[in-house]
N, C-alpha and C positions, 0 to 999 in steps of 0.2 A: 449654493456652497461648493457643487463639484466645479462650478467654472472659479471660483475662490481658491480652491485647492489645487486646480490646475495653475493657475496663475503664478502660486507661491512656489509651486515648483519649479515652473520656467524661472522665475526669477533667483532662484537658488542654484537652477543650472547656470545662469549668465554670470552671477557672484563669484560661481566656482570657476569659469570659465575665463575670466579676466580678472587682474589684479584690483580694480577699481573703475567704478562705472559713474559717470557724471548720472544726477538725478533725471535733467532733461534726456538723456540718452536711453537710461532704463525705461522711461515713460514711454520714448517714442518705440522701443523695443515690443512693450508688454501691449501697446495700444490703449494706454490709459492716462491719467493726469499726473503730475508731479503730486499731488496731494495723495491720490491712489496708491502711489509707490511709498509714499510716506507711511501710508497708514500698513502698508504687506510688510514692509521692514519692521513696523513696531508687532507686527505678528509673529514675525521671524524669531523677535526677541524674548516673545512671550514663550514660544515654544521652545526656547534656549539655544536658537542657533546664534552664535556671535557676529553681528554685522555692525562694523565700527561706520561711522559716519564724520567727515570732515567738512567744517562750516565755509562759509564763502561762495562767490561765484565758480570759483574753480574746484570746491570740492566735490566729493561723491559718497560713494558706498564702496566698502569691500568687506569681504569675509574675515573674521580673525583667525585662532587657533584653528588649526585642522583645515585651513583654504584648500589644501592640495588635495584633500580628501573628496571622494565624489557625495555631493550633498543626499542625503535620504528622509525624506518626509514621513515618519510613522508617529501614529500617535500611542499611548500608553498600550493599549488592547494589542495593537498592529506589532509592535514591537516584540511584547509577550509572546504573542502567536509564532512570530517567525523563530524566537529564541527557542521555543517548545520543539518546533518543526525540525531545527537544525539538531537539538538534543536528541530526538527520537528516530531521527533518519538511519541512524548506525545500525537499528534493529530491522531494516528493510532488506537484508542481503544482498547490499549493492557492494562490490568490492572497493577498497579503499575509502568508503563514503564517510567511514568515521572520523577519519584524519583530517578529510576534506571539508567535513562538517566542522569541525574545531577551528580550522583555519577561518571560513565563513563566518564563524559566530564573533572571532577576534577582530575580524573586518567590521563586522556589524557593530560592536561597541565600540570602536574607533570612530564613527562617523555620527554615534547617536549623540543628541544633547545630554549634559550632564544628568540631569534629572532622570531620563529614560535608561540611561547606563547602568546608574545605580539600582535600578529595578530588574535590567536583564543579568548584571552580574550576581545579585543577590540569587536569582533563578538558577544560577550556574554552578554558583561557588557552593550552595548548601541543598544541593540535590544530588542523591546517587542513583542513576539510572538502573532499574533490574529489568533487564529486555532477554527476552526469549532468544537463544542464539539461532542466526541464521540457519536455515536445513543447506543452503546451497548458495555459495557466492556467485554472483553476478557481475560483471565487468561493467561499470557504469557506460563506458563507451558502446558497448553492444546494447545496451538498453536505448541510447540515444539514436543508434543507428535504426533499431528496429520500430522507435516512436517516430523518428522521421519519414521511415517509409510507409506507415501508418496515415501518418498526417498528410503525406503526398501520394496516397493512392497508387505507390509503384510497387509494383511486383517485386519479390523478395525470393532471391536465390540463396541456398544455403544446405550444408551438410547437418544431418539429425542424428543424434546417438540415440538409440531407444533405451529401455531399462536393461536390456540382457547386453548391450554394449556395440551392437550392431549399428553402422554407421551407413544411411541412405542419403542420396541427394534428392533435395526436395524444391520445387517450385510453388511457389504461393502468394495469394493475394492478402497481405497483413490487414487486420481490423483493427485490433485493442489489445492494449497488456493490460494483464489483470496479475496483482498482488495478494495472497494471500500466504499467512503464517511463515514469513521470510521465503517464500519462493515465488518467482516471477515466470507468468507464465502467456504465451502470445496464441491469441484466437485469429485464426487464419482460413481463408478457403485453399484447400488443396488443390492445384490443378491437375495432378495426376490421378488421384483418388475422386476427383469429382465432388468432394464434400468437404464439411468444415470439420477442421482440427482443432485440438490445444496443444501446443508445444511447451514444453520446459524452456525457459529462455537459456539456463545454464548448460543445455545440451544443444543449442545451435551455435554453429560457427557458419557466418555468412560468408558467400563467394562470391563478390562483384563480378563485373558491372551487375546492377539490378534495374529493373525495368523492362519492357514499357509501362508507361499509367496506364490503370484501367478504370472503369466505372464502379463503385462500391456495390455490391451486393446488400440485401435485405440480412441483418444479422441474423444467428441463429434463436436468440433469445434477444426478448427487453433485458432482461435482468442478467448480463454476461457473467457479472460473480457468482450468481446462483448456477447458471450453465458451467461455468468452469469445476465450481465445488461439486457438480454432479459428475462430470467427466472424471475428476480425479479420484472421487472417494465410490462410484459405483461403477461407470461405463467401462473402466479401466481393468476390472477385475474378471475374472471367470465366474466367480459365484455371487448371485444377486440375492438381496433379503430386503424385505417390508417388515418392520416391526411395531406394533402400537406401545409406545411408552407412557405408564402411569406419571406422567408430569406434563405440566405445561410446555408450550414451545418456548416462551421465554427463559424458563428454568433450564431445558434442553439445552438452549444455545449456549449456556456456561460451561457445558463439558463435550459438547459435539462440535467439533470444529469443522473447518470449510473443506477439509481432507479425510474427516470422518464419516461425511453422510450430509443428506440435505433432509431437514425437519421442517414439517409441514405441520401447523395446529389443526386438533380436529375440535375441542372444547377448551374450556379454561382449565380443565384438570388431565388433559391427553394430547398428545400427538402422535405423528407418524414420521418414524426413520426410515429412509432408503439409504441402503448403504453397502456394501461389497467386500468381497474379501477373496483369498489365493484358493480357499476351500472351506467347505462346511464346517469343517472341525475348528479351522481360525475363526469362522465366524460367530461361532458359539463363544469365544473366549473375547470376542469384539464386544458382543453384546451383553455380555454377564458384567464387562469391565465398565457399563455405562452406570452401574450402581442405582438403578431403581427396578420397580416390576415391569414386565412388558409381556405384550402377547404376540406370538408369531402369526404373521399374516401370510405371507409366503417367504421360501418354498418350503412344502411339507417335509423335505428331507433335512430340514434345521430342527424339527421338533423331534424327529427320529434320534438326531444327533444328541438333544437336551437331554432325551430319555437315557441315551447311554450314559451320558455325563453324571445324569441323577443318580443311578443305579450305582454307579462307582462311586461317587460320595456317600452314598446310604453304606456301601462295602467298607469303605473306609471309617466310617463311623460305628461301624459294629451293629448296626440297626438289624434286626431278626428278620428273616423272610427275603433276602437280598442276595441269592445266591447267582453268581455271573453264570448265565445259560449256557455260554461256550466250555463251561467246566461244570457238570452236573453233579450233583454231591454225592459222595460215595453211599452204597446202600449200608443200613444196619447191620453191624456184626452179631 
């Protein structure tokens, strides 16, 4: 089946590259018999590609309408998958990708057979995407440059702007790009710091020339998506905490995103959340907004802050016996 599909694609390429091919010449190019060529032409017609044939000794085969367009061999499921991918690409935080995806989708529809074109057109015409806005736009050419450096094992030189706006020069061995919630991250070995680092792609400004090539190191984790999630949600913050959520890990994943923390299952009804915040007070708000019951595993300071908040809420509700220790009650007159 794989050999037949490859031959059909090769046949389409030949038909597109030449106005008309004698059957014997196509057979010679493909390394098959003229009878096999006729069967393959019939198969292309069944798939909806217009292949015209002229009879006689001087006759041959040629593409019909759309002959100038590059041939594309996709079945129904593949065509729909490509269309869905182009529609959703706009939400991945790549600058200009929305317009580019529309152009690519228009080209895809032109080269598809009529039967597949109707399915794809229905999908695009009657679907309204509701995508989460990207947190930071990244230029597509930058992502390509970073990906090429990862692929070629080529040392990368760039200026990096941190959270506070300070710019430093970096030299790193890039390993992988990770996309999470509309943000792109580069996982790389920082040569000056002799350690693995996670860089936000939108804060990277390459400073070529790059190189030389390097021997890839063992990555910092098998699951790089989880590694990046732990870094951006926990290691990047001065205050860290572990809480036990009274819900399953599957349910927690519905409201805990990659930048909110890392969830680990305990049993069918509970899980551990490891997360970070700028302060203990902010951590209190962070865990309370989870919307489920929880127990504090660490640090002890988080329990102290929760008690302060509890007492403040009790006073706001006018509950008896909740006097603020900082302001003793006045003695009875």
